[in-house]
VOGU-3710 file (C-alpha; in Angstrom, 3 decimals, decimal comma):
1> xxxxxxxxxx> -6,462/2,349/-7,892  -5,629/1,951/-4,160  -8,699/3,756/-3,048  -10,818/1,203/-4,896  -9,058/-1,847/-3,369  -10,610/-2,054/-0,019  -10,383/-5,686/0,880  -7,533/-8,181/0,881  -9,339/-10,356/-1,779  -9,888/-7,315/-4,104
11> xxxxxxxxxx> -6,184/-6,411/-3,723  -4,995/-9,877/-4,484  -7,273/-10,153/-7,499  -5,732/-6,906/-8,794  -2,265/-8,358/-8,143  -3,299/-11,407/-10,120  -4,223/-8,957/-13,020  -0,800/-7,397/-12,767  -1,144/-4,432/-10,412  2,121/-3,909/-8,580
21> xxxxxxxxxx> 0,673/-1,154/-6,356  -1,889/-3,538/-4,915  0,807/-5,983/-3,949  2,824/-3,117/-2,277  -0,268/-2,275/-0,226  -0,756/-5,881/0,867  2,940/-5,967/1,803  2,593/-2,848/3,816  -0,582/-4,177/5,559  0,761/-7,569/6,486
31> xxxxxxxxxx> 4,506/-7,326/6,765  4,715/-6,469/10,460  2,104/-9,106/11,553  3,874/-11,839/9,556  7,318/-10,860/10,911  6,073/-10,747/14,467  4,408/-14,231/14,026  7,615/-15,657/12,509  9,730/-14,091/15,219  7,750/-15,718/17,973
41> xxxxxxxxxx> 8,176/-19,001/16,173  11,957/-18,872/15,324  13,093/-16,435/18,045  15,575/-14,664/15,629  14,785/-11,356/14,141  16,985/-11,600/11,109  15,678/-15,139/10,371  12,044/-13,935/10,776  12,618/-11,171/8,301  14,197/-13,560/5,805
51> xxxxxxxxxx> 11,276/-15,947/6,136  8,822/-13,124/5,724  10,524/-12,094/2,525  10,025/-15,693/1,309  6,445/-15,748/2,388  5,546/-12,660/0,277  7,780/-13,975/-2,590  5,648/-17,135/-2,570  2,482/-15,088/-2,585  3,656/-13,110/-5,561
61> xxxxxxxxxx> 4,767/-16,140/-7,424  1,344/-17,870/-6,792  -0,660/-14,765/-7,903  -1,545/-16,286/-11,233  -3,412/-19,191/-9,661  -4,910/-17,233/-6,811  -8,670/-17,968/-6,240  -10,573/-16,230/-3,387  -11,776/-19,471/-1,833  -10,529/-18,445/1,607
71> xxxxxxxxxx> -9,591/-15,315/3,414  -6,270/-13,831/2,170  -4,932/-13,779/5,716  -5,680/-17,435/6,170  -3,767/-18,283/2,961  -0,847/-15,953/3,933  -0,520/-17,380/7,513  -0,634/-20,972/6,067  2,386/-20,157/3,995  4,067/-18,443/7,023
81> xxxxxxxxxx> 3,258/-21,339/9,327  4,695/-23,954/6,974  7,918/-21,985/6,545  8,201/-21,426/10,244  7,619/-25,072/11,157  10,246/-26,149/8,582  12,676/-23,574/9,877  12,160/-24,719/13,526  12,699/-28,299/12,619  15,841/-27,532/10,605
91> xxxxxxxxxx> 17,409/-25,563/13,498  15,959/-27,447/16,472  19,453/-28,370/17,733  20,547/-24,720/17,899  19,856/-22,630/20,919  19,847/-18,868/20,375  19,682/-16,313/23,086  17,485/-13,427/21,955  17,075/-10,180/23,902  13,608/-9,723/25,400
101> xxxxxxxxxx> 11,511/-7,181/23,447  8,720/-5,229/25,004  5,496/-4,913/23,156  5,212/-1,790/21,032  3,531/1,127/22,572  4,136/-0,014/26,188  5,242/2,848/28,491  5,722/3,128/32,164  2,845/4,510/34,085  3,510/7,997/35,469
111> xxxxxxxxxx> 6,127/9,026/32,995  4,505/12,444/32,463  4,765/13,617/36,114  7,536/13,590/38,743  7,597/10,537/41,081  8,778/10,642/44,680  11,049/7,834/45,807  8,292/5,553/46,961  6,200/5,951/43,811  9,288/5,424/41,671
121> xxxxxxxxxx> 10,338/2,364/43,513  6,828/0,842/43,243  6,756/1,622/39,600  10,109/-0,030/38,907  9,075/-3,069/40,983  5,881/-3,380/38,984  7,765/-3,114/35,728  10,200/-5,842/36,789  7,359/-8,145/37,844  5,589/-7,599/34,492
131> xxxxxxxxxx> 8,915/-8,126/32,632  9,505/-11,373/34,504  5,950/-12,499/33,789  6,293/-11,756/30,094  9,572/-13,660/29,982  8,140/-16,694/31,657  5,099/-16,709/29,321  7,380/-16,378/26,291  9,699/-19,157/27,390  6,731/-21,403/28,287
141> xxxxxxxxxx> 5,256/-20,884/24,856  8,714/-21,433/23,165  8,991/-24,793/24,908  5,780/-26,104/23,400  6,018/-28,569/20,512  6,134/-26,505/17,231  2,612/-27,219/16,052  1,166/-26,417/19,495  3,256/-23,261/19,532  2,033/-22,262/16,119
151> xxxxxxxxxx> -1,607/-22,840/17,076  -1,292/-20,771/20,284  0,460/-17,894/18,402  -2,153/-17,871/15,682  -4,966/-18,083/18,286  -3,768/-15,645/20,960  -1,495/-13,170/18,958  -2,930/-13,166/15,502  -6,589/-13,778/16,763  -7,485/-16,162/13,860
161> xxxxxxxxxx> -10,550/-18,297/14,231  -10,413/-22,023/14,782  -11,361/-22,536/11,149  -8,643/-20,272/9,886  -5,987/-21,902/12,062  -7,065/-25,418/11,158  -6,567/-24,471/7,558  -3,140/-22,934/8,286  -2,083/-26,152/9,996  -3,918/-28,475/7,606
171> xxxxxxxxxx> -5,905/-30,236/10,217  -9,548/-30,561/11,260  -11,093/-28,110/13,780  -11,552/-30,979/16,263  -7,856/-31,873/16,026  -7,003/-28,223/16,383  -9,083/-27,862/19,498  -7,380/-30,913/20,992  -3,991/-29,390/20,083  -4,886/-26,127/21,764
181> xxxxxxxxxx> -6,305/-27,893/24,826  -3,012/-29,735/25,284  -0,958/-26,579/24,784  -3,005/-24,432/27,205  -3,016/-27,209/29,791  0,794/-27,381/29,552  0,999/-23,631/29,928  -1,416/-23,589/32,849  0,755/-26,044/34,763  4,008/-24,335/33,883
191> xxxxxxxxxx> 2,815/-20,864/34,717  0,833/-21,699/37,801  3,672/-20,633/40,170  3,755/-17,172/38,498  0,206/-16,292/37,591  -1,761/-18,604/39,830  -3,974/-19,652/36,883  -2,744/-20,072/33,302  -4,577/-19,721/30,064  -7,771/-21,642/29,499
201> xxx> -8,508/-23,517/26,335  -10,846/-21,711/24,026  -10,633/-18,432/25,934
//
C-alpha cells in the first residue's frame, strides 16, 4: 500500500478512503517541518508540539471533505499558520526565554583532527560569531509582526512559493510581496550592524 502512495495527494486520497497507514506516512513526512515552523513562530517547543498535534488532528478530521485542489503542503501549512497566528496573539503579553538551538547536522569544522592552540582559538571564535549572528537573526525575525514573521518563515525556511504562502495567509500574491518587502526591509535595517547587508526581498 505504502509503495503505491508516492505523492502527498495520493496519500491523502487514501486517507480519505480510510487508509490509516497512509496518514501515518504523511505524519512521518511532515511532523518535523511543521513542528519546526511552529517553534519558530511561538518560540516554545512544548507549545509547538501541541499545536502540531492539533494541525494533524484537523487534517484527519477533514479527510472526508478533502479535494486535491491545492498542494497538500499548502493546505497543511495554512492550518499550521492559522493556529500559530492565533497562539501568538493569545500569548502576546507573555515573554518566554528559550534556549538557542543550533540547526541539525551542524558540526564544528576540524573535529576529526587535532587542533593546535591557534587553530582551536580561531575555531571557537568563528563558532561564537556564527552563534551571535544566528541569535540576532532569530531575534530580529521574532520581533516582526506575526503575519510578516509567518511570511518570512514560510518563504525562507519552508521554501514555499509566493502562491503557496499567499494561500496559507489568505491574501493575494501582490499583498504577500508587499508584506515580504516590508519584513525584509526591517530585517535589513536591524541586521545591518552585524552582517553589513540584510536579506533582500524576493531573494
